[in-house]
N, C-alpha and C positions, 0 to 999 in steps of 0.2 A: 830683256830690257824693254821698258816703255819708251817709245821714240819721241817723246815730247815732255815739256816741263809742266808741272802742276803744283798747286798749293796743297800741302798736307797738314791736316788739323787733327788733333787728338783730344777732344774735350773730356772733362771728368764728370759732367752731369748732363742730364737731359736738357735743362734750360740752356746751358752753354752750347750744346749741339744745335738747338733750334735757333739761338741767337746768331751763331756763326753762319748757319744756312741762310738766315734772313739777310745778314749783312752782305754775304757773297752775292746773293741774288740782287740786292740793291746796287751793287757795283757792276751788275751786268754779267756776272760769271755764272757758269753752269756747274754747281756742285753735285756730288753724289755721296750718299751714305755708304760706308765701307765696313765690312766685318771680316769674313774669311777672305774675300777678294778674289776667289778663284775665277769667277765669271768676269768680273770687272777687269782684272789683269789680262785675261785672254783677249777680251774685246778691245782693250786699249792697244795691245800688241798688234792685233789684226787691223786696227784702224776703224773698227765698227763704231766705237764711241771715242770721244775726245773731251773728257771732263776738264774743267779749269781747276777743280779742287776736289779732294776726297776728304770726307769727315769720318775718321775711324772711331767706331763706337765701342771698341773692345775695352776701353777704360771706364765705361759707365757701368756702375754696379748692377743696375736694374737689367741691363742688356745681357749680363753674364750669369744671372741667377739660375739656379737649377736645384730646387728644393721643394719639399712639402710645406704648405702653409695651412695647418689644420687638415682639412679633408680635400684641399685643392693643391694640385701640382702646378708650380710656376716654372716656366722655361723661358729664359731670355733668348732673344733672337740672335745674339752673338754666340750662343752655344753651338758647338760643332755637332755634326751628325754622330760622330763617334762618342762624344760625351753623352749624348742622349741615349744611344744604344747601350753603352756600358753602365749607365745609371740603373737600368732595368726598372725604372719607376713607372713607365707607361709602355708595357710590352708591345702593343700594336704599333705604336710610333717607333719603337726600337726596331721592330722587324722592317718597317718601311725604310728607316735610316740605314739599316745594315745591308740593304739591297740597292743602294744608290752608289754608283761608282765603285772604286776599289778602296782598300783600307787607308792608303795614303791620302786620297782625296776626301775620304770621310773625316779625316782629321783636320781638313781645311774648310770644307763646305759647311756653312752655318745654316741653321733653321731659317733665319731671315733671308739669306741669300737664295735658298731653294724656293721659298715662297714668293719672293719679290723679283726673282730673276727673269730673264727673257726665255729660258728654255721651257718649252710648253708643258712639260710633264708635271712638274711641281708636286712630286709624289708624297711629300710630307703633309700636304693639305688633306689627304684622304682621312687619316685618323682624326684630324681636327674637325672636319666636316661631320663626322659621325658621333663625336663625343660631346656635343653642346659646349665646345670650348669658347672662352672669351679671348678677345685680343685687346691688349693695352697699347694705346697709341699716344704719341706726343707730338705736338705741333705748335704753331704760333698761339693758339688759344689754350695751351696747356695740355694736361693729360685727360684722356677719355678712354672709357672701356666699352667695347661693343661686342656683340656676338660675332664670332669669327665668320660665320657664313653670310653675315650682312655686308661685309666688305670684301670677302673673297668670292668673286663670281667668275671662276675660271682663272682669274689673276687678281692681285690686290687692286682695289679701287680706293686709293688713299687721297687725301687732300694734298695740295702742293706743299712740299717741304715736310710733310708728316712722316714721322719715324715709327715703324713697328717695333715695339719695345719688348713685349712678352706675350706668350700665350698662357692661359690658365685653364687647366683641365679638371673637371669635377671628379671627385673620388670614385663614383660608381663606374666610370669608364676605365679606371686604372685596373680594376679587378674583373671586368666583364669578359665573358667568353668572346673569342675573336678569331679571325682568320685573315691571312694575307697571302695572295697568290700573284706572282709576277712572272709573266711569260715573255721571253725575249727571242729574237730571231737567231742569235748566235751565242754570245757569252752571257753568263748570268749577270754581269755588271753592265750590260748594254741597256740602251733605252728600251722601255717596254712596248711590246705589241699590245699587251693587255695587262693592266695592273688593277687588281680588285682588292679592296679592304672591306672587311665585314665585322660588325660588332653586334652582340645580342643584348637587347634591353627589354625586360618584361616579356621574354619569349617572342620578341619581334626582331627580325633580322634587318639591320640597317646596312646599306651597301654604298660604296663610292668607287669611282673608276678614274683611271688615267690611261693614256695611250690609245684607247679606242676612238676618242674624238680629239679635236684640236685643243682641248682644254680639260682639266680635271672637273668632275662634277659628282653631285649626289642627286638622284632623281626619286622623288616621292612616288611618282607614277610607276616607275619600275619596281620600287620596293613593295607597292601594294600588290602587284602581280606576283612577285617572288614569294610573298607571304600568304598567298591564297592556297591553303593546304587542301582545298577541295579538288585541286588539279594536280596531276602527276608532275614531278619536278621537271621532266623533259618538256612538257607543255608550257610550264611557267617560264623556263629559260627561253624558249622560242618566242613567246609573247613579249617577254621583257626586252629583248634586243630590238623589237620593232618600235620601242618607245624611246630610243636614243634621242637626245636633244638636238642632234644634227647628224648628217651623214657620217658614217665611219671614216676615220682619217686614213689616208694612204700616203706612203712615202717609199723610199728605197728599201726600208726594212720589211714592208708588207703592204699589200693592197687593202683597201677598205673591206672588200669581200673576205679576205683572209682573216682580218681582225674580227669580223663578225663570226666567222667559223670558230676561231679560237675562243671568243667570248662565250658563245653558246656552250661549248664543251666545258669551259671553266665554271659557268653558272650551274650547269647540271651537276658537276662534281661538288660544288659548294653546297647546293641544296641537298644532295645525297648525304653529305657529311652532317648537315644540320638535322636532317631527318633521323640520322643514326646517333644524334646527341654528341657528335664530335666537335661541335662548335658551341 
């Protein structure tokens, strides 16, 4: 049970959602957009947040879309991780979704919730960072489409009141050779010590990471080293970890030094698989 009262709104269109958000803000209220609600409900119960209103986006058709549009895959932000996984339309994203939480929670957690939430790992961002994905947004100025990586810099950087509506993934990424490795301290559904996604484009290996730092990231500098085939893959892995964007993250699951150790071994295996044409 949530121990306080709040306004519940369920708009049928993007414009209605934005109008409701704007009106609530004008009245001095603090609204939040709501899809799966797993994180919002938990934080409300614990007292971490206390929104005056929730705007449920699950009735907005654009937010629940999951279909091919020509050569582009469109995924609404209200789609659950399980829906994305079961669709098998973007295998790399399906792997990432299938390794977040357990099946019950995968049926509740949404793509938008994972990307926009406060939990630092945001593992669904990795395939999107690698695939040249677009992000459709809607706010007071209407709809706009941007490159995903232009607004996701560790976390979503959106304008006030702006709603993440859809991601759009180009066709080449849906069929590309790929790999996904998630290492946890205990259970396979635990938060990651190291989470690595890789995709191959024009025989160049793109990589993105979660768990090892305090935010997910893709590093062009690390990729340049990892793709330098003049060096043994062990040397490439060792050099790449020295180019992390910040010191390795440490918590009760594992120290920064341990995460570095795990990352090095993961990268060496990843490069070995690539060299053997297994990616």
